[in-house]
Backbone as ProteinMPNN parsed JSONL, in Angstrom:
{"seq_chain_A": "VTVSSVVGMWVFNMIFMFSGIYLIMAHEDFVPFPVHLVRITQWWKLSRNWETTTIFFIYTFQQFWSAVVFSFGHLFRLSWYDNLTLLGLAASGFGFLSLLMLMEPCGLTRAFHLAYELVDHHEPWSPELSCPAMPKSLRWQLFALIATNMTVVAVWEQAIVYGAVGRYLRDRWRYLSKHVTLRL", "coords_chain_A": {"N_chain_A": [[-30.235, 7.544, 1.642], [-27.998, 7.511, 3.133], [-28.009, 5.692, 5.164], [-28.36, 3.324, 3.28], [-26.155, 3.412, 2.482], [-24.494, 3.035, 4.743], [-25.379, 1.008, 6.049], [-25.318, -1.221, 4.234], [-22.562, -0.899, 3.192], [-21.605, -2.302, 5.693], [-23.045, -4.509, 5.581], [-21.533, -5.869, 3.925], [-19.139, -5.802, 4.455], [-19.35, -7.533, 6.76], [-19.798, -9.907, 5.388], [-17.355, -10.137, 4.378], [-15.615, -10.679, 6.354], [-16.326, -12.392, 7.627], [-15.785, -14.568, 5.653], [-13.182, -14.467, 5.105], [-12.066, -15.237, 7.898], [-13.317, -17.91, 7.611], [-11.616, -18.902, 5.52], [-9.057, -19.193, 6.976], [-9.648, -20.983, 8.506], [-10.1, -23.317, 7.161], [-7.818, -23.989, 6.456], [-5.407, -26.37, 6.062], [-2.829, -26.256, 8.174], [-3.827, -25.089, 9.97], [-4.499, -24.201, 13.383], [-6.535, -23.895, 16.199], [-7.068, -21.646, 18.443], [-6.6, -21.96, 21.889], [-8.414, -21.125, 23.438], [-9.656, -21.748, 26.086], [-7.531, -21.521, 27.828], [-7.061, -19.695, 28.59], [-7.196, -17.053, 31.188], [-9.86, -14.767, 31.637], [-9.471, -12.151, 32.566], [-6.708, -11.965, 31.701], [-6.127, -10.887, 29.219], [-4.508, -9.824, 27.317], [-3.279, -12.158, 26.615], [-4.444, -12.971, 24.35], [-3.568, -12.517, 21.781], [-1.299, -13.407, 18.983], [-1.953, -15.195, 17.265], [-3.819, -17.093, 14.512], [-6.501, -16.236, 14.115], [-6.678, -13.484, 15.119], [-4.535, -12.105, 13.841], [-6.035, -12.323, 11.687], [-8.335, -10.816, 11.57], [-7.647, -8.393, 12.635], [-5.888, -7.227, 10.23], [-8.182, -7.483, 8.162], [-10.32, -5.857, 9.427], [-8.832, -3.356, 10.093], [-8.303, -2.571, 7.498], [-10.674, -1.916, 6.36], [-11.2, -0.208, 7.886], [-9.798, 2.107, 7.282], [-10.578, 1.715, 4.282], [-13.171, 2.977, 4.136], [-13.098, 5.427, 4.879], [-12.349, 6.414, 2.762], [-14.392, 5.461, 0.61], [-16.559, 7.103, 2.042], [-15.645, 9.38, 1.391], [-15.931, 9.998, -1.876], [-17.474, 11.819, -2.766], [-20.046, 14.069, -3.498], [-22.852, 15.846, -3.92], [-22.305, 17.896, -1.676], [-19.29, 17.649, -1.27], [-15.965, 17.161, -1.259], [-14.028, 15.088, -3.58], [-12.094, 12.236, -2.612], [-9.499, 12.365, -3.925], [-9.264, 15.215, -4.736], [-8.766, 16.001, -2.01], [-5.979, 16.363, -0.467], [-4.731, 15.448, 1.526], [-6.479, 13.645, 3.018], [-6.315, 11.491, 0.913], [-3.346, 11.426, 1.5], [-2.848, 10.39, 3.704], [-4.527, 8.186, 3.576], [-3.293, 6.366, 1.568], [-0.575, 6.295, 2.795], [-1.738, 5.249, 4.854], [-2.581, 2.462, 3.433], [-0.288, 1.33, 1.991], [1.609, 1.114, 4.579], [0.082, -1.034, 5.863], [-0.169, -2.903, 3.651], [2.544, -3.499, 3.341], [2.946, -4.133, 5.946], [1.426, -6.739, 5.919], [2.409, -8.942, 3.987], [4.834, -8.779, 4.681], [7.696, -10.991, 5.285], [8.788, -12.265, 8.617], [10.265, -10.307, 11.158], [10.97, -7.856, 13.411], [9.336, -5.679, 13.443], [6.583, -7.082, 12.914], [6.891, -8.796, 15.104], [6.385, -6.924, 16.968], [3.77, -5.755, 16.352], [2.811, -8.517, 16.929], [2.0, -10.579, 15.563], [0.859, -13.602, 13.586], [3.509, -14.575, 12.638], [5.471, -16.775, 12.772], [6.379, -19.806, 13.721], [4.785, -19.893, 17.33], [5.598, -20.775, 20.541], [6.59, -20.414, 22.769], [5.014, -18.308, 24.344], [2.55, -17.75, 26.175], [-1.013, -18.43, 25.596], [0.624, -20.961, 24.396], [2.387, -23.234, 24.135], [5.462, -25.664, 23.764], [4.407, -27.878, 23.407], [1.654, -27.428, 22.69], [1.596, -25.525, 20.28], [1.644, -22.964, 18.288], [1.641, -22.243, 15.116], [3.729, -20.895, 12.397], [2.053, -18.417, 10.133], [0.975, -19.319, 6.761], [2.902, -17.721, 3.773], [1.736, -17.848, 1.405], [-1.135, -18.189, 2.291], [-1.626, -15.298, 3.583], [-1.186, -14.27, 1.149], [-3.987, -14.978, 0.021], [-5.611, -13.543, 1.538], [-4.988, -10.685, 1.33], [-5.519, -10.93, -1.508], [-8.851, -11.064, -0.867], [-9.06, -9.234, 0.735], [-8.81, -7.058, -0.818], [-10.988, -7.361, -2.801], [-12.945, -7.117, -1.325], [-13.015, -4.263, -0.862], [-13.255, -3.452, -3.562], [-16.439, -4.535, -3.954], [-17.474, -2.701, -1.873], [-16.472, -0.548, -2.876], [-17.929, -0.46, -5.417], [-20.604, -0.883, -4.944], [-20.77, 1.809, -3.419], [-20.999, 3.522, -5.161], [-22.198, 2.776, -7.861], [-24.605, 1.846, -7.078], [-25.905, 3.134, -4.998], [-25.2, 5.652, -5.213], [-25.429, 5.564, -7.436], [-27.643, 4.982, -10.92], [-29.136, 3.253, -10.238], [-30.035, 3.755, -7.274], [-30.766, 6.391, -7.685], [-33.316, 5.546, -8.915], [-34.706, 4.4, -7.097], [-34.756, 6.652, -5.207], [-36.181, 8.687, -6.269], [-38.588, 7.309, -6.849], [-39.859, 6.848, -4.282], [-39.737, 9.204, -3.454], [-42.218, 10.328, -2.944], [-42.805, 9.971, -0.184], [-41.147, 11.393, 1.134], [-42.416, 13.488, 2.046], [-44.102, 13.019, 4.24], [-43.066, 12.071, 6.214], [-41.317, 12.526, 8.809], [-38.729, 13.999, 10.443], [-37.451, 14.864, 13.64], [-35.21, 16.039, 15.925]], "CA_chain_A": [[-28.414, 7.186, 1.362], [-26.967, 7.608, 4.152], [-28.817, 4.917, 6.011], [-28.308, 2.134, 2.658], [-24.589, 3.251, 2.075], [-23.467, 2.863, 5.896], [-25.815, -0.524, 6.237], [-24.629, -1.518, 2.64], [-21.115, -1.521, 3.602], [-21.635, -2.912, 7.054], [-23.477, -6.316, 5.54], [-20.621, -6.562, 2.731], [-18.216, -6.115, 5.459], [-19.47, -8.545, 7.753], [-19.61, -11.346, 4.72], [-16.24, -10.66, 3.863], [-14.836, -10.588, 7.806], [-16.393, -14.328, 8.19], [-14.982, -15.433, 4.433], [-11.687, -14.529, 6.011], [-12.273, -16.751, 8.893], [-13.756, -19.287, 7.289], [-10.361, -19.03, 4.967], [-8.011, -19.233, 7.998], [-10.04, -21.858, 9.641], [-10.288, -24.331, 6.506], [-6.372, -24.393, 6.011], [-4.602, -27.099, 6.821], [-2.143, -26.017, 9.373], [-4.931, -23.923, 11.279], [-4.757, -24.898, 14.979], [-7.78, -23.205, 16.859], [-6.862, -20.434, 20.137], [-7.21, -22.802, 22.7], [-9.157, -19.924, 24.795], [-10.097, -21.973, 27.934], [-6.076, -21.741, 28.45], [-6.337, -18.07, 29.022], [-8.375, -16.333, 32.426], [-10.669, -13.383, 31.216], [-8.456, -11.06, 33.465], [-5.515, -11.843, 31.224], [-6.512, -10.473, 27.589], [-2.875, -9.582, 26.206], [-2.748, -13.663, 25.793], [-5.408, -13.326, 23.665], [-2.964, -12.305, 20.719], [-0.694, -14.22, 18.393], [-2.792, -16.012, 16.758], [-3.839, -16.877, 13.437], [-7.688, -15.378, 14.232], [-6.205, -12.041, 15.402], [-4.21, -11.355, 12.991], [-6.977, -11.987, 10.204], [-9.255, -9.945, 12.403], [-6.779, -6.977, 12.615], [-5.63, -6.685, 8.95], [-9.482, -6.855, 7.056], [-10.846, -4.969, 10.152], [-8.33, -2.073, 9.578], [-8.481, -1.938, 6.032], [-11.812, -2.06, 5.999], [-11.765, 0.854, 8.492], [-9.266, 2.825, 6.62], [-11.222, 2.033, 2.72], [-14.51, 3.433, 5.002], [-13.397, 6.946, 5.139], [-12.152, 6.951, 1.112], [-15.813, 5.348, 0.278], [-17.322, 8.037, 2.181], [-15.208, 10.974, 0.653], [-15.708, 9.792, -3.236], [-17.924, 13.057, -3.263], [-21.183, 13.811, -4.041], [-23.475, 17.198, -3.781], [-21.644, 18.871, -1.216], [-18.081, 17.173, -0.844], [-14.918, 16.854, -2.347], [-13.592, 13.994, -3.842], [-10.494, 11.833, -2.106], [-8.206, 12.662, -4.921], [-9.038, 16.258, -4.431], [-8.593, 16.089, -0.304], [-4.779, 15.627, -0.412], [-4.921, 14.965, 3.203], [-6.992, 12.268, 2.797], [-5.034, 11.099, 0.315], [-1.899, 10.84, 1.999], [-2.807, 9.417, 4.983], [-4.904, 6.94, 3.082], [-2.156, 6.072, 0.796], [0.446, 5.748, 3.454], [-1.944, 3.568, 5.721], [-2.449, 1.336, 2.82], [1.331, 1.213, 1.892], [2.06, 0.099, 5.952], [-0.899, -2.307, 6.249], [0.017, -4.255, 2.766], [3.615, -3.962, 3.454], [2.915, -5.433, 6.9], [0.83, -8.117, 5.923], [3.147, -9.288, 3.467], [6.427, -9.072, 4.819], [8.272, -12.019, 6.517], [8.784, -12.091, 9.927], [10.586, -9.589, 11.802], [10.849, -7.41, 14.61], [7.637, -4.858, 13.057], [5.351, -7.859, 13.092], [6.235, -9.191, 16.406], [5.597, -5.9, 17.397], [1.843, -6.081, 16.149], [1.912, -9.623, 17.461], [1.512, -11.021, 13.968], [1.541, -14.742, 13.978], [4.124, -15.378, 11.78], [6.168, -17.46, 12.881], [6.139, -20.503, 15.008], [4.76, -18.996, 18.391], [5.337, -21.776, 21.409], [7.127, -19.404, 23.856], [3.864, -16.983, 24.648], [0.857, -18.209, 27.013], [-1.143, -20.165, 26.534], [1.395, -21.585, 23.625], [3.496, -23.854, 24.5], [6.079, -26.237, 22.757], [3.504, -29.218, 23.341], [0.69, -27.173, 21.735], [2.133, -24.269, 19.367], [0.752, -22.303, 17.127], [2.135, -22.594, 13.57], [3.35, -19.977, 11.611], [1.026, -18.188, 8.994], [2.142, -19.344, 5.248], [2.496, -16.021, 3.2], [0.701, -17.885, 0.69], [-2.689, -17.512, 3.159], [-1.284, -13.974, 3.68], [-1.901, -13.396, -0.328], [-5.228, -14.795, -0.329], [-6.213, -12.877, 2.55], [-4.874, -9.845, 1.068], [-6.772, -10.838, -2.212], [-9.816, -11.33, -0.43], [-9.693, -7.612, 1.218], [-9.24, -5.889, -2.026], [-12.199, -7.709, -3.483], [-13.864, -6.385, -0.474], [-12.976, -3.084, -1.195], [-13.048, -3.568, -4.685], [-17.22, -4.313, -3.848], [-18.169, -2.034, -1.417], [-16.638, 1.04, -3.64], [-19.068, -0.448, -6.646], [-21.933, -0.583, -3.986], [-21.247, 3.429, -3.178], [-20.728, 4.218, -6.542], [-23.01, 2.377, -8.904], [-25.644, 1.278, -6.241], [-26.407, 3.836, -3.688], [-25.031, 7.131, -6.22], [-25.892, 5.741, -9.107], [-28.466, 4.664, -11.289], [-30.421, 1.846, -8.829], [-29.967, 4.865, -5.98], [-31.7, 7.412, -8.14], [-34.35, 5.605, -9.249], [-35.039, 4.25, -5.977], [-35.243, 8.165, -4.329], [-37.298, 9.232, -7.42], [-39.701, 6.209, -7.037], [-40.452, 6.457, -3.291], [-39.359, 10.67, -2.849], [-43.612, 11.161, -1.932], [-42.917, 9.546, 1.364], [-40.627, 12.535, 2.424], [-43.552, 14.669, 2.653], [-45.0, 12.37, 5.11], [-42.087, 11.19, 7.178], [-40.278, 13.903, 9.486], [-37.684, 13.14, 11.535], [-37.276, 16.122, 14.406], [-34.158, 15.8, 16.705]], "C_chain_A": [[-27.961, 6.821, 1.972], [-27.671, 6.059, 4.509], [-28.408, 3.387, 4.635], [-26.662, 2.162, 2.217], [-23.492, 2.764, 3.5], [-24.263, 1.336, 6.075], [-25.113, -1.322, 5.077], [-22.942, -2.145, 3.056], [-20.897, -2.245, 4.704], [-22.093, -4.426, 6.345], [-22.241, -6.658, 4.357], [-19.022, -6.642, 3.736], [-17.944, -7.332, 6.392], [-19.335, -10.324, 6.95], [-18.129, -11.432, 4.632], [-15.246, -10.907, 4.961], [-15.092, -12.231, 7.464], [-15.769, -15.083, 6.894], [-13.674, -15.726, 4.824], [-11.203, -15.42, 7.315], [-12.097, -17.776, 8.423], [-12.349, -19.627, 6.415], [-9.143, -19.781, 5.745], [-8.43, -20.687, 8.124], [-10.273, -23.136, 8.765], [-8.446, -24.402, 5.548], [-5.996, -25.361, 6.742], [-3.79, -27.394, 7.888], [-2.976, -24.899, 10.646], [-4.814, -24.775, 12.398], [-5.004, -23.423, 15.981], [-6.873, -22.622, 18.172], [-7.456, -21.378, 21.124], [-7.587, -21.63, 24.051], [-9.036, -20.36, 26.135], [-8.517, -22.408, 28.374], [-5.995, -20.373, 29.193], [-7.415, -17.842, 30.008], [-8.857, -14.96, 31.418], [-9.83, -12.168, 31.458], [-7.004, -11.212, 32.326], [-5.535, -11.632, 29.355], [-5.329, -10.301, 26.931], [-2.572, -11.14, 25.744], [-3.352, -13.743, 24.719], [-4.558, -13.422, 21.817], [-2.367, -13.397, 20.076], [-1.129, -15.444, 17.611], [-3.394, -15.827, 15.251], [-5.537, -16.049, 13.003], [-7.5, -14.106, 14.079], [-5.608, -11.367, 14.523], [-4.979, -11.35, 11.567], [-7.648, -11.118, 10.707], [-8.976, -8.458, 12.043], [-6.621, -6.634, 10.871], [-7.287, -6.945, 7.867], [-10.146, -6.1, 8.227], [-10.316, -3.702, 9.817], [-8.003, -1.834, 8.471], [-9.742, -1.777, 5.889], [-12.321, -0.788, 6.942], [-10.859, 2.477, 7.181], [-10.164, 3.156, 4.9], [-12.777, 2.918, 3.356], [-14.045, 4.988, 4.678], [-13.213, 7.14, 3.293], [-13.559, 6.529, 0.851], [-16.746, 6.825, 0.517], [-17.069, 9.035, 1.708], [-15.217, 10.596, -1.163], [-16.41, 11.397, -3.214], [-19.116, 12.81, -3.911], [-21.347, 15.757, -4.053], [-22.304, 17.996, -2.977], [-20.484, 18.106, -0.478], [-17.381, 17.161, -1.543], [-14.432, 15.568, -2.314], [-12.737, 13.794, -2.92], [-9.707, 11.889, -3.024], [-8.055, 14.209, -4.675], [-8.652, 16.973, -3.168], [-7.048, 15.517, -0.376], [-4.546, 15.325, 0.801], [-5.507, 13.983, 3.485], [-6.499, 11.442, 2.414], [-4.197, 10.444, 0.407], [-2.159, 10.149, 2.936], [-3.694, 7.888, 4.559], [-3.981, 5.579, 2.139], [-1.423, 5.413, 1.623], [-0.225, 4.418, 4.25], [-1.967, 2.191, 4.845], [-1.021, 0.347, 2.897], [1.72, 0.272, 3.172], [1.392, -0.817, 6.097], [-0.107, -3.49, 5.239], [1.453, -4.771, 3.378], [3.678, -4.748, 5.023], [2.447, -6.739, 7.193], [1.202, -9.091, 4.983], [4.57, -9.636, 3.614], [7.076, -10.046, 5.533], [8.621, -11.15, 7.943], [9.767, -11.087, 10.255], [10.344, -8.537, 12.928], [9.771, -6.196, 14.443], [6.705, -5.783, 13.098], [5.58, -8.75, 14.039], [6.063, -8.019, 17.45], [4.08, -5.417, 17.668], [1.621, -7.175, 16.542], [1.019, -10.695, 16.638], [1.862, -12.307, 14.025], [2.011, -15.117, 12.502], [4.782, -16.292, 11.37], [5.463, -18.517, 13.871], [6.113, -19.873, 16.738], [4.597, -20.588, 19.298], [6.285, -21.521, 22.812], [5.617, -18.193, 24.794], [3.133, -17.878, 25.269], [0.207, -17.732, 25.956], [-0.385, -21.013, 25.592], [2.284, -22.181, 24.128], [4.305, -25.398, 23.679], [5.085, -27.551, 22.484], [2.278, -28.615, 22.273], [0.93, -25.719, 21.353], [1.193, -24.121, 18.12], [1.904, -22.102, 15.881], [2.134, -21.603, 12.973], [1.983, -19.51, 9.944], [1.607, -18.393, 7.805], [1.452, -17.717, 4.619], [1.718, -16.511, 1.703], [-1.004, -17.758, 1.088], [-2.783, -16.287, 3.154], [-2.048, -13.497, 2.44], [-3.162, -13.49, -0.712], [-6.217, -13.939, 0.515], [-6.757, -11.467, 1.86], [-6.172, -9.847, -0.32], [-8.047, -10.864, -1.642], [-10.08, -9.729, 0.335], [-9.669, -6.641, -0.178], [-10.351, -6.154, -2.751], [-13.089, -6.925, -2.31], [-13.805, -5.125, -0.512], [-13.364, -2.455, -2.07], [-15.563, -3.802, -4.601], [-17.852, -3.511, -3.031], [-17.898, -0.647, -2.032], [-17.824, 0.724, -4.74], [-20.39, -0.32, -5.699], [-22.123, 0.913, -3.669], [-21.47, 4.035, -4.627], [-21.96, 4.333, -7.46], [-24.791, 2.069, -8.616], [-26.411, 2.575, -5.492], [-26.14, 5.731, -4.215], [-25.396, 6.857, -7.297], [-27.165, 5.704, -10.232], [-29.721, 3.935, -10.183], [-30.912, 3.375, -8.432], [-31.264, 6.115, -6.704], [-32.88, 7.163, -8.241], [-35.187, 5.105, -8.014], [-35.925, 5.624, -5.051], [-36.266, 8.414, -5.283], [-38.804, 8.305, -7.174], [-40.535, 6.768, -5.502], [-40.113, 8.132, -2.269], [-40.872, 11.106, -2.278], [-43.404, 10.894, -0.667], [-42.185, 10.578, 2.045], [-41.576, 13.667, 2.409], [-44.44, 14.233, 3.586], [-44.464, 11.896, 6.203], [-40.979, 12.429, 7.656], [-39.763, 13.363, 10.434], [-37.496, 14.702, 12.353], [-36.522, 15.408, 15.401], [-34.171, 16.63, 17.606]], "O_chain_A": [[-27.341, 5.771, 1.799], [-27.646, 5.346, 3.506], [-28.162, 2.326, 5.208], [-26.049, 1.206, 1.741], [-22.332, 2.353, 3.479], [-23.458, 0.426, 6.27], [-24.234, -2.122, 5.399], [-22.421, -3.256, 3.155], [-19.865, -2.917, 4.691], [-21.431, -5.423, 6.632], [-22.145, -7.826, 3.98], [-18.092, -7.439, 3.609], [-16.902, -7.91, 6.7], [-19.01, -11.4, 7.451], [-17.568, -12.52, 4.761], [-14.121, -11.304, 4.658], [-14.243, -13.058, 7.132], [-15.26, -16.187, 7.086], [-13.126, -16.826, 4.893], [-10.177, -16.07, 7.519], [-11.144, -18.541, 8.569], [-11.922, -20.758, 6.651], [-8.451, -20.694, 5.294], [-7.61, -21.566, 7.862], [-10.636, -24.124, 9.404], [-8.136, -24.759, 4.411], [-6.165, -25.358, 7.962], [-3.853, -28.452, 8.514], [-2.699, -24.29, 11.679], [-5.022, -25.986, 12.331], [-4.299, -22.478, 16.334], [-6.047, -23.334, 18.744], [-8.67, -21.57, 21.184], [-7.12, -21.465, 25.178], [-8.547, -19.751, 27.086], [-8.27, -23.382, 29.085], [-5.204, -20.011, 30.065], [-8.514, -18.35, 29.789], [-8.133, -14.364, 30.62], [-9.57, -11.327, 30.598], [-6.283, -10.215, 32.343], [-4.925, -12.302, 28.521], [-5.27, -10.762, 25.791], [-1.846, -11.418, 24.79], [-2.929, -14.585, 23.927], [-4.906, -14.182, 20.914], [-2.778, -14.49, 20.465], [-0.516, -16.503, 17.479], [-3.491, -14.705, 14.754], [-5.76, -15.458, 11.946], [-7.983, -13.492, 13.128], [-5.914, -10.201, 14.276], [-4.701, -10.648, 10.595], [-7.52, -10.161, 9.944], [-9.665, -7.627, 11.452], [-7.318, -5.746, 10.381], [-7.265, -6.431, 6.749], [-10.897, -5.346, 7.607], [-11.068, -2.877, 9.298], [-7.339, -0.814, 8.287], [-9.895, -1.267, 4.779], [-13.473, -0.357, 6.889], [-11.368, 3.423, 6.581], [-10.364, 4.264, 4.403], [-13.335, 3.54, 2.452], [-14.906, 5.689, 4.149], [-13.909, 7.937, 2.665], [-14.213, 7.572, 0.863], [-17.38, 7.461, -0.324], [-17.984, 9.821, 1.464], [-14.242, 11.099, -1.723], [-15.686, 12.236, -3.75], [-19.387, 11.849, -4.632], [-20.479, 16.625, -4.142], [-21.467, 18.657, -3.592], [-20.577, 17.895, 0.732], [-17.765, 17.147, -2.713], [-14.365, 14.918, -1.27], [-12.379, 14.761, -2.248], [-8.834, 11.059, -2.77], [-6.924, 14.628, -4.426], [-8.305, 18.152, -3.108], [-6.88, 14.298, -0.346], [-3.644, 14.49, 0.745], [-4.999, 13.286, 4.363], [-6.11, 10.521, 3.132], [-3.952, 9.354, -0.111], [-1.565, 9.073, 2.992], [-3.532, 6.794, 5.099], [-4.075, 4.352, 2.133], [-1.358, 4.186, 1.545], [0.19, 3.266, 4.372], [-1.554, 1.108, 5.259], [-0.739, -0.711, 3.46], [2.051, -0.91, 3.069], [2.013, -1.776, 6.557], [0.394, -4.544, 5.63], [1.668, -5.91, 3.79], [4.342, -5.765, 5.223], [2.721, -7.549, 8.079], [0.523, -10.118, 4.957], [5.276, -10.427, 2.988], [6.951, -9.84, 6.74], [8.686, -9.95, 8.212], [10.384, -10.921, 9.203], [9.172, -8.528, 13.303], [9.354, -5.758, 15.516], [5.638, -5.25, 13.4], [4.729, -9.635, 14.137], [5.657, -8.196, 18.599], [3.476, -4.952, 18.634], [0.426, -7.419, 16.705], [-0.021, -11.32, 16.846], [3.001, -12.544, 14.428], [1.401, -15.651, 11.575], [4.891, -16.723, 10.222], [4.461, -18.345, 14.564], [7.129, -19.482, 17.313], [3.771, -21.435, 18.958], [6.566, -22.358, 23.669], [5.725, -17.498, 25.805], [3.125, -18.99, 24.74], [0.635, -16.758, 25.337], [-0.669, -22.178, 25.87], [3.145, -21.497, 24.682], [3.56, -26.136, 23.035], [5.072, -28.125, 21.395], [1.993, -29.203, 21.229], [0.499, -24.803, 22.052], [0.443, -24.78, 17.4], [3.058, -21.764, 16.141], [1.062, -21.046, 12.739], [1.383, -20.21, 9.128], [2.668, -17.815, 7.571], [0.448, -17.02, 4.765], [1.189, -15.673, 0.972], [-1.885, -17.334, 0.341], [-3.862, -15.822, 2.785], [-3.026, -12.751, 2.395], [-3.699, -12.676, -1.464], [-7.386, -13.705, 0.209], [-7.907, -11.048, 1.725], [-7.228, -9.216, -0.347], [-8.646, -10.342, -2.583], [-11.194, -9.213, 0.427], [-10.421, -5.698, -0.428], [-10.804, -5.217, -3.409], [-13.93, -6.103, -2.673], [-14.852, -4.66, -0.063], [-13.778, -1.3, -1.98], [-16.079, -3.004, -5.384], [-19.044, -3.438, -3.33], [-18.685, 0.289, -1.896], [-18.647, 1.617, -4.945], [-21.171, 0.584, -5.995], [-23.255, 1.393, -3.612], [-22.159, 5.014, -4.916], [-22.582, 5.343, -7.788], [-25.763, 2.048, -9.372], [-27.623, 2.734, -5.63], [-26.695, 6.724, -3.744], [-25.698, 7.686, -8.155], [-27.69, 6.816, -10.273], [-30.791, 4.234, -9.654], [-31.798, 4.032, -8.978], [-32.329, 6.49, -6.214], [-33.723, 7.99, -7.895], [-36.372, 5.436, -7.971], [-37.033, 5.675, -4.518], [-37.405, 8.275, -4.839], [-39.928, 8.771, -7.36], [-41.725, 7.075, -5.575], [-40.177, 8.298, -1.051], [-40.975, 11.967, -1.404], [-43.898, 11.712, 0.11], [-42.36, 10.802, 3.243], [-41.254, 14.769, 2.853], [-45.465, 14.869, 3.83], [-45.122, 11.367, 7.099], [-40.118, 13.017, 7.002], [-40.176, 12.453, 11.153], [-37.403, 15.69, 11.625], [-36.932, 14.322, 15.81], [-33.292, 16.62, 18.467]]}, "name": "protein", "num_of_chains": 1, "seq": "VTVSSVVGMWVFNMIFMFSGIYLIMAHEDFVPFPVHLVRITQWWKLSRNWETTTIFFIYTFQQFWSAVVFSFGHLFRLSWYDNLTLLGLAASGFGFLSLLMLMEPCGLTRAFHLAYELVDHHEPWSPELSCPAMPKSLRWQLFALIATNMTVVAVWEQAIVYGAVGRYLRDRWRYLSKHVTLRL"}
C-alpha cells in the first residue's frame, strides 16, 4: 500500500510537472532562460523567469497536498478533517500560495522573485534580452493544472490505493506475504 501510494503520487506529480513546463514553453510570449550567461557559482541569478516560477508553484502545491493526501485516514490514522492543526496549516498554505500565484505584481511577488512583470534589470536579463511578464491568463491555466493534479492524486489514493482496486490486489496477492519477509 505504501509503495503504491508514494510511487503513484510521484508518477502523477512528475507528469503534471512536465505538463506545466510544456504549457509555459508553448506560450507565444515565452523566452527561454539564457542559462549560458550565468556562471554556475552564481546560482542566485537563476531565478526571475517563467520556468522557476512554474516549478516553484507546482512543487510547493504538491508538497502541501502530499501532507493532506497521506492524512486521508485509514486504519491507524485520523483523517485530515479531524486533525485541526493539519487542516489549519494546509488551508493557510493553500490560501497563501493561491493568492501569491494569482495576484498582480507587488512587493510580495518581487520578494519571491516571481516573473510577473518585465525583467530587464537583473542579471542575466538586460534591456536587449528581457524576460516578459508572465500573463495572468497563463497563471490561471497553471492554477487549473495544479488543481487537476491534486484531484488526480486524491482519486488515486482514495479510489485505487485504499479503494476497491487496492483491496482486490491485496486479497489477490496476499499469499506472497507468507513467503516474503523484510528484516531491517
